[in-house]
C-alpha positions, 0 to 999 in steps of 0.5 A: 483317495485310495490307500493300499495296505502292505504285502503279506509278511510270511514264509513257508514255515509260518504257523499262525497268521495274524490278520488286522483290518488295514494299516493305521496312518502311523503304520503307513508312515513307518512302512510296516504293520503296527507302527503306532508306538501306542499300539500294544501289538509288539509289546504283547508279542515280544513279552509272550515270546520272551523276546526283546521288544523289536524297535526297527522293521528288521527286528520285527521281521526277525521276531516274526520269522523266528517264531513262525508268525505271518502278518497281513491285513484283511483289507488291501485297498481303501479310501479313508482319511484316518485310522478308524475301523468305523471309517474303514467299514464304510469304504473299502475296495478289496479283500486280501487273498487269504488262501495264498497264506495257508497250506500247502503254501505255509504251515498255518494252523490258526488265524488270529484276527486282531479286532472285530472288523478283521474277524467279521470280514474273515468269517464272512468272506472265507471258508477255511479249515483253520480256526478263525479266532477273534482277538481283542484289538491291540489298538490304543483305542480299545480299553478292553484289550488284555495281554492274557488273551493274546498270550493264551493263543501265542504260547505254543510258538515259544 
């Protein structure tokens, strides 16, 4: 059964684009990016930006807008049962339209890819002027994810 991801979250003032691979089951149930409470994404983001941890979708959107962060997933449609990138690699259908999130439509200066699959798909499918930076996945399944890596790339948004 085909599943679709979320629409991109951005505005014309977005300065950094964070790309994931595809929404997890928990995220699809919640209806917004990084909805699994075990995922470290919102904890890393709020700590780096010295903000309260956002709990609701509206609080998350407010945090993103305030700090000029755009969110999207590189895969728009896939047939999968779980949340694993290993499963996703085998059967995805569409790659996002990345160019609609870049200048002249936004002020995006760099693209942070949350995990290897997002990074590889972005590098292999798009040629852009902005640096495409691999970030260790914030997924609870990744024991090698470090706060410091994310902090280094996001500090300029404070």
